[in-house]
C-alpha positions as protocol buffer text, in pm:
chain_id: "A"
residue {
  index: 1
  type: MET
  ca { x: -182 y: -2096 z: -1509 }
}
residue {
  index: 2
  type: PRO
  ca { x: -283 y: -1924 z: -1185 }
}
residue {
  index: 3
  type: ALA
  ca { x: -515 y: -1626 z: -1205 }
}
residue {
  index: 4
  type: ILE
  ca { x: -372 y: -1284 z: -1133 }
}
residue {
  index: 5
  type: THR
  ca { x: -553 y: -1126 z: -841 }
}
residue {
  index: 6
  type: ARG
  ca { x: -575 y: -760 z: -746 }
}
residue {
  index: 7
  type: ARG
  ca { x: -342 y: -827 z: -453 }
}
residue {
  index: 8
  type: THR
  ca { x: -83 y: -974 z: -691 }
}
residue {
  index: 9
  type: LEU
  ca { x: -117 y: -678 z: -926 }
}
residue {
  index: 10
  type: LEU
  ca { x: -69 y: -433 z: -641 }
}
residue {
  index: 11
  type: ALA
  ca { x: 242 y: -613 z: -529 }
}
residue {
  index: 12
  type: LEU
  ca { x: 379 y: -599 z: -884 }
}
residue {
  index: 13
  type: THR
  ca { x: 294 y: -231 z: -946 }
}
residue {
  index: 14
  type: GLY
  ca { x: 430 y: -88 z: -623 }
}
residue {
  index: 15
  type: ALA
  ca { x: 796 y: -100 z: -719 }
}
residue {
  index: 16
  type: ALA
  ca { x: 736 y: 112 z: -1027 }
}
residue {
  index: 17
  type: VAL
  ca { x: 574 y: 402 z: -845 }
}
residue {
  index: 18
  type: ALA
  ca { x: 862 y: 516 z: -627 }
}
residue {
  index: 19
  type: VAL
  ca { x: 994 y: 753 z: -897 }
}
residue {
  index: 20
  type: ASP
  ca { x: 802 y: 1046 z: -1045 }
}
residue {
  index: 21
  type: PRO
  ca { x: 820 y: 1137 z: -1415 }
}
residue {
  index: 22
  type: ALA
  ca { x: 1072 y: 1414 z: -1345 }
}
residue {
  index: 23
  type: GLY
  ca { x: 1313 y: 1146 z: -1227 }
}
residue {
  index: 24
  type: GLU
  ca { x: 1310 y: 1242 z: -860 }
}
residue {
  index: 25
  type: ASN
  ca { x: 1314 y: 956 z: -613 }
}
residue {
  index: 26
  type: ALA
  ca { x: 1069 y: 931 z: -328 }
}
residue {
  index: 27
  type: SER
  ca { x: 1218 y: 955 z: 19 }
}
residue {
  index: 28
  type: PRO
  ca { x: 1367 y: 641 z: 170 }
}
residue {
  index: 29
  type: LYS
  ca { x: 1095 y: 652 z: 439 }
}
residue {
  index: 30
  type: LEU
  ca { x: 810 y: 645 z: 186 }
}
residue {
  index: 31
  type: GLN
  ca { x: 986 y: 381 z: -22 }
}
residue {
  index: 32
  type: ALA
  ca { x: 1016 y: 169 z: 296 }
}
residue {
  index: 33
  type: LEU
  ca { x: 646 y: 216 z: 375 }
}
residue {
  index: 34
  type: ILE
  ca { x: 550 y: 109 z: 23 }
}
residue {
  index: 35
  type: ALA
  ca { x: 781 y: -193 z: 40 }
}
residue {
  index: 36
  type: ALA
  ca { x: 636 y: -289 z: 379 }
}
residue {
  index: 37
  type: HIS
  ca { x: 282 y: -271 z: 241 }
}
residue {
  index: 38
  type: GLU
  ca { x: 375 y: -475 z: -64 }
}
residue {
  index: 39
  type: ALA
  ca { x: 528 y: -742 z: 162 }
}
residue {
  index: 40
  type: ALA
  ca { x: 224 y: -743 z: 393 }
}
residue {
  index: 41
  type: TYR
  ca { x: -6 y: -759 z: 91 }
}
residue {
  index: 42
  type: ALA
  ca { x: 184 y: -1054 z: -55 }
}
residue {
  index: 43
  type: GLU
  ca { x: 184 y: -1235 z: 281 }
}
residue {
  index: 44
  type: PHE
  ca { x: -191 y: -1184 z: 316 }
}
residue {
  index: 45
  type: HIS
  ca { x: -237 y: -1329 z: -32 }
}
residue {
  index: 46
  type: ARG
  ca { x: -24 y: -1634 z: 58 }
}
residue {
  index: 47
  type: VAL
  ca { x: -217 y: -1693 z: 381 }
}
residue {
  index: 48
  type: VAL
  ca { x: -559 y: -1658 z: 218 }
}
residue {
  index: 49
  type: HIS
  ca { x: -470 y: -1914 z: -49 }
}
residue {
  index: 50
  type: ARG
  ca { x: -296 y: -2158 z: 186 }
}
residue {
  index: 51
  type: ALA
  ca { x: -523 y: -2458 z: 243 }
}
residue {
  index: 52
  type: GLU
  ca { x: -440 y: -2496 z: 611 }
}
residue {
  index: 53
  type: SER
  ca { x: -468 y: -2129 z: 707 }
}
residue {
  index: 54
  type: SER
  ca { x: -705 y: -2048 z: 990 }
}
residue {
  index: 55
  type: ARG
  ca { x: -941 y: -1757 z: 1026 }
}
residue {
  index: 56
  type: ASP
  ca { x: -708 y: -1619 z: 1293 }
}
residue {
  index: 57
  type: ASP
  ca { x: -418 y: -1634 z: 1045 }
}
residue {
  index: 58
  type: ARG
  ca { x: -622 y: -1451 z: 782 }
}
residue {
  index: 59
  type: ASP
  ca { x: -745 y: -1189 z: 1030 }
}
residue {
  index: 60
  type: ARG
  ca { x: -392 y: -1133 z: 1164 }
}
residue {
  index: 61
  type: THR
  ca { x: -234 y: -1086 z: 822 }
}
residue {
  index: 62
  type: ASP
  ca { x: -525 y: -871 z: 706 }
}
residue {
  index: 63
  type: GLY
  ca { x: -471 y: -646 z: 1009 }
}
residue {
  index: 64
  type: ILE
  ca { x: -100 y: -617 z: 934 }
}
residue {
  index: 65
  type: GLU
  ca { x: -173 y: -530 z: 570 }
}
residue {
  index: 66
  type: GLN
  ca { x: -430 y: -268 z: 673 }
}
residue {
  index: 67
  type: GLU
  ca { x: -184 y: -110 z: 921 }
}
residue {
  index: 68
  type: ALA
  ca { x: 82 y: -94 z: 648 }
}
residue {
  index: 69
  type: LEU
  ca { x: -163 y: 73 z: 408 }
}
residue {
  index: 70
  type: LEU
  ca { x: -271 y: 316 z: 678 }
}
residue {
  index: 71
  type: ALA
  ca { x: 93 y: 411 z: 736 }
}
residue {
  index: 72
  type: ILE
  ca { x: 118 y: 516 z: 370 }
}
residue {
  index: 73
  type: CYS
  ca { x: -210 y: 706 z: 394 }
}
residue {
  index: 74
  type: SER
  ca { x: -83 y: 886 z: 705 }
}
residue {
  index: 75
  type: TYR
  ca { x: 259 y: 971 z: 564 }
}
residue {
  index: 76
  type: PRO
  ca { x: 297 y: 1351 z: 524 }
}
residue {
  index: 77
  type: ALA
  ca { x: 440 y: 1369 z: 172 }
}
residue {
  index: 78
  type: ILE
  ca { x: 616 y: 1705 z: 155 }
}
residue {
  index: 79
  type: SER
  ca { x: 848 y: 1676 z: -143 }
}
residue {
  index: 80
  type: ARG
  ca { x: 721 y: 1664 z: -499 }
}
residue {
  index: 81
  type: ALA
  ca { x: 859 y: 1313 z: -544 }
}
residue {
  index: 82
  type: ASP
  ca { x: 689 y: 1189 z: -227 }
}
residue {
  index: 83
  type: ARG
  ca { x: 357 y: 1345 z: -324 }
}
residue {
  index: 84
  type: TRP
  ca { x: 380 y: 1182 z: -666 }
}
residue {
  index: 85
  type: ALA
  ca { x: 479 y: 838 z: -536 }
}
residue {
  index: 86
  type: LYS
  ca { x: 216 y: 841 z: -261 }
}
residue {
  index: 87
  type: ALA
  ca { x: -61 y: 951 z: -497 }
}
residue {
  index: 88
  type: GLU
  ca { x: 41 y: 702 z: -764 }
}
residue {
  index: 89
  type: TYR
  ca { x: 54 y: 413 z: -517 }
}
residue {
  index: 90
  type: LEU
  ca { x: -274 y: 501 z: -350 }
}
residue {
  index: 91
  type: LEU
  ca { x: -448 y: 547 z: -685 }
}
residue {
  index: 92
  type: ALA
  ca { x: -331 y: 202 z: -791 }
}
residue {
  index: 93
  type: THR
  ca { x: -452 y: 64 z: -459 }
}
residue {
  index: 94
  type: GLU
  ca { x: -789 y: 238 z: -486 }
}
residue {
  index: 95
  type: GLY
  ca { x: -828 y: 118 z: -844 }
}
residue {
  index: 96
  type: LYS
  ca { x: -821 y: -237 z: -715 }
}
residue {
  index: 97
  type: GLY
  ca { x: -1084 y: -167 z: -451 }
}
residue {
  index: 98
  type: GLU
  ca { x: -843 y: -184 z: -160 }
}
residue {
  index: 99
  type: LEU
  ca { x: -861 y: 175 z: -35 }
}
residue {
  index: 100
  type: ASP
  ca { x: -1215 y: 147 z: 91 }
}
residue {
  index: 101
  type: LEU
  ca { x: -1219 y: 227 z: 461 }
}
residue {
  index: 102
  type: GLU
  ca { x: -1323 y: 561 z: 606 }
}
residue {
  index: 103
  type: VAL
  ca { x: -1007 y: 559 z: 817 }
}
residue {
  index: 104
  type: HIS
  ca { x: -797 y: 559 z: 498 }
}
residue {
  index: 105
  type: MET
  ca { x: -952 y: 882 z: 373 }
}
residue {
  index: 106
  type: GLN
  ca { x: -926 y: 1042 z: 716 }
}
residue {
  index: 107
  type: ALA
  ca { x: -557 y: 955 z: 736 }
}
residue {
  index: 108
  type: ILE
  ca { x: -490 y: 1093 z: 387 }
}
residue {
  index: 109
  type: LEU
  ca { x: -663 y: 1420 z: 467 }
}
residue {
  index: 110
  type: ARG
  ca { x: -488 y: 1455 z: 804 }
}
residue {
  index: 111
  type: SER
  ca { x: -151 y: 1388 z: 640 }
}
residue {
  index: 112
  type: MET
  ca { x: -216 y: 1681 z: 405 }
}
residue {
  index: 113
  type: MET
  ca { x: -249 y: 1914 z: 707 }
}
residue {
  index: 114
  type: ARG
  ca { x: 96 y: 1824 z: 846 }
}
residue {
  index: 115
  type: THR
  ca { x: 404 y: 2020 z: 750 }
}
C-alpha cells in the first residue's frame, strides 16, 4: 500500500474547506483558486514520483504549484465564507509544512489590506 504524503493529504483536504460551518459557500473565484492549487499540487506529486522525470520537470511543476499557492495567499477574502475557506485551506497547508516562504506571509498580509 502506498504511503500517504503531505501533498496527497492536502489534495484530499482541499475540497472539504470551501464551505464554512454556517453553510455559506466560498466565492467561485476562491473555489477555483483552491482547485487550481490542488491540481498543481497533485501534478507536482506525480512528477516527483515518476521515475523518468527530470530536474527541469520537477522545478517547473514546483514553480506552478508555488504560483497557485501564492494566488490563494494573495486573494483578498472579503466575505465571511471566503475568509473562512481561505484560512482553513492555508492552515491545512501550513500544518503540512508547505506554507514556508516569506513571500507567502507577505502576500497574506497584503491581501488583508485590500478592500
